[in-house]
N, C-alpha and C positions, 0 to 999 in steps of 0.2 A: 497370535501368532503377530509377530513384525510380519509388513509386507517384503513380499523381495523384489529383491532390487536389480534391474537387469543389469547392471556396470560398476561394480562395490567399488571397483577402483577409483571410479570418475566419482563416485560420492564420498568416499572418504578422502580425497583429496581436497574437498572445498575447503578454503581457509579461513579457519575462526576468529572473529574481532574482539576486543577485551573495550565495554565501553559499560556505561550503565544504559540500563530499559529505562526510556523516558515514557511513562504511561498515558498517552489520550494529551488534547488539549484544554485548555477554557474551555467550556460554552460562549462566553464572548469572545472568545480571537474567534472560533466558529461560527457562529452565527453573525459576521460582520456582516451591513446592510449591503445586500445584493444590488440595491440600487444605485447606491453612491459608487461601488466597484463597477458596474458595468456602465455606468454614468462617464464617470472618469478613463474607463478604457476606451469608449466611442466615441471621447474626445479625443485620444490622440491613435486610434486605430488607421488613420490615414497616414499618420507621418510618418517620413523615413527613418525618424531615429529612433525609431519603437526596433528596428532591425535589430540593437545590443540589448544586450541584457537590462544597462542602466536606464533606457528612453524610454520607458511608460511604467511609472508606478505602479499601477492601481495592474497591469499585470503580471509584475515584480510581485507583489503581494496575494493574486491570485493562486500564482505557481507554488509564491512558499506555501501556503495553504495546502496545495494539492500536494507535494512534495512531503508535507509533514504528516500528510494523513495516510499516504501510502509505507509511508516509515515508520508510523505509530503502530498500524494495522500488523507488518510482518514481522516488526519487535516483538508481537503476541506470541506466536510460534512456537517458540522454544518452551513456552510454556506451556502449550498443546501439545507438543509432544513429548515431553516431563510425564503428563498425565499418561498418555498413551504408550507411552515404555512401562511405567509400572504397572498399567492394567493391561498392559498386552493388546491393548483395540485396536483395528484398523486402522490405516492410516483415511483410507478413502471411505468416504461418507456421503453417497449421492443422494440420500434424503435432503440431509442439513444441506448439499453442496447446493441443488436445487431452488428447497424453501430460500438459502440467502441469494443466489441468483434473482431468484422470481421479487423479493422483496426490494433489492438493488433497482435493477430495470421501473419495476415499479415507481420507486424513489427519481430516478433520474429521467423518466417521461414526462412525469409531470411537473418538470422542468423543462421540457420539450429538446432535452435529449434524444437523437436517435436511438431507438432501442436495438438493432445491430452492432450500432457502437456501445455503448453501456453494458451488453452482456459479452463483449470481446473485452472489453476493462476489466468487471467484475473475475472474469474466468482466468484472467490472467493476476488475479491478485489472489485468485483459491491455486493456484497451479505453481507461484511462488512460494506462499505459505507450507502448501504440503511437499514444494523443494525443499526448506529448511527443514519439515519432520524427519524427510527419509532420511537426508544427510545426516543430522544428530541421531538417531535411533541408530543406524547405523555407526556410527563413530562409539557408541555410549557400548554398543550391541557387541563390537569386534575389541572392546576397550583401545582404541586409539585415544579416546578424553575419557577420562572419568566418569562413569554417570552419576546426576545429580543425587543427593542424600537430603533426608530429611522430608518432611511434606509437602506435597507438589502442591501447586492452587488450586481453587474450588473451581471447575469447569463455569458451574453455574451463577454464581456469586464472584466470581473477579473475571476469570480469562474471555468468556462468550463475552459478557455486556462491555469489555472495552475492546471487544474484536468488534462488535457492532456499533460502538458510537465512534468508532475510527472509519468505518467503512459510512456514517452517515457522514464526517466531516469531507471525506472523500465524493459523496455524490455532494454535498453544497457546496465545494470547488466546483465541480465541472458546471452546477448548474449555477453560476454566479461570470462563468466565461461563456455560456450560452450565447446571450441575447446577444453580442455583438460578434461574438465568434473569436477564432485567435488571431491578434495581432499578428504584424508582418515580426518575423523572428521569434517565432513565442519558442519553437523547441531549443534556442538557446537559452530563453528564460527561465524552462522548467529544466532544464539539464543543470542549471546556475545551482537550480534551489535544490538539485536533488544531489549535487556533491555536496554542500553543506548539510543539510539533513544526514547522508551518508557516514556523517563523522560520528554519529552518536547510536549507531546502530548497536544490538545489544551480541554477548557473546553467541557463538552459533549462527549469524547472519552475515553474511558476506554480500558486497558490494554488488558481484554480480546477479544476485538472489533479490539485490532490493531493486535491482535497474529493469532487471527483466520484469517487474510489477507496474515499474514507472515511465518505461519507452513506449508501451501503444498511447499513451497518453499524449504526447508530444506530437502523434500523427491527428491532430483532430480535425474535426471532418469540414468540410467548407461549405458554407451555406449558401 
C-alpha cells in the first residue's frame, strides 16, 4: 500500500520540472586529487577575496562537486518512486536507511568529518529523497499527473548502484573540504553551485526538494 500522507494538498502542489536526468559523474571528476584541492584552499582561506563566489577557485570546484553529487542523488528518486508505486512497496525502509547512514558516516569520519554532522547530512539526503517519492506517488495515485508506463528500471542493477555512487561522490567532496575547513563565504559558493545544478533537475524533483538536501552543507562546522 502507498504510505499515508499527512497533508495531501501540500504534496499535490509540488511543482514538477521538465528536464533530463543526468546520472552520475565520471569517476575521474569525482576522484579529483584531495591534496591539490585542499592545498589550493589552504592558500586562499585567509584571503578576504574568497567572500565572493569567484574569489577562490578551489572552493568553487569543491562546491560544484558537492552540489552536483546532491543533484545526482536526488535525481534518481523518481525511478525509486516508480518501482515502489508499481510494486506497492512502502516508502520508509528503516533497515536500508540505517545501513546507508552507517556506511556514509563511516566513510566521512575516515576523512575526519564529524560523525554527528555526517549523520545529519545523509539524513537530509534521505528525507529529501522520500519527499520526492511521496509527492510523486500521491500525484500518480490521484491522477494529478499520469503514472509512468513501461518497464521500471531495476533497483538492484540500475537505480541503487547509481544512488550509492552519488552518495560516495558527496562524501568525497566533503572530505576534500575538511582539511582546511570552509573558506569565508562558503555558503555563497555552495548556493551559486546549487543554483546551477538545479537547472538540470529531472521531472518530479522541485528546487525546494533539492535545496532541502543541500542547505545543511552550507553550515560547515568550524574547525
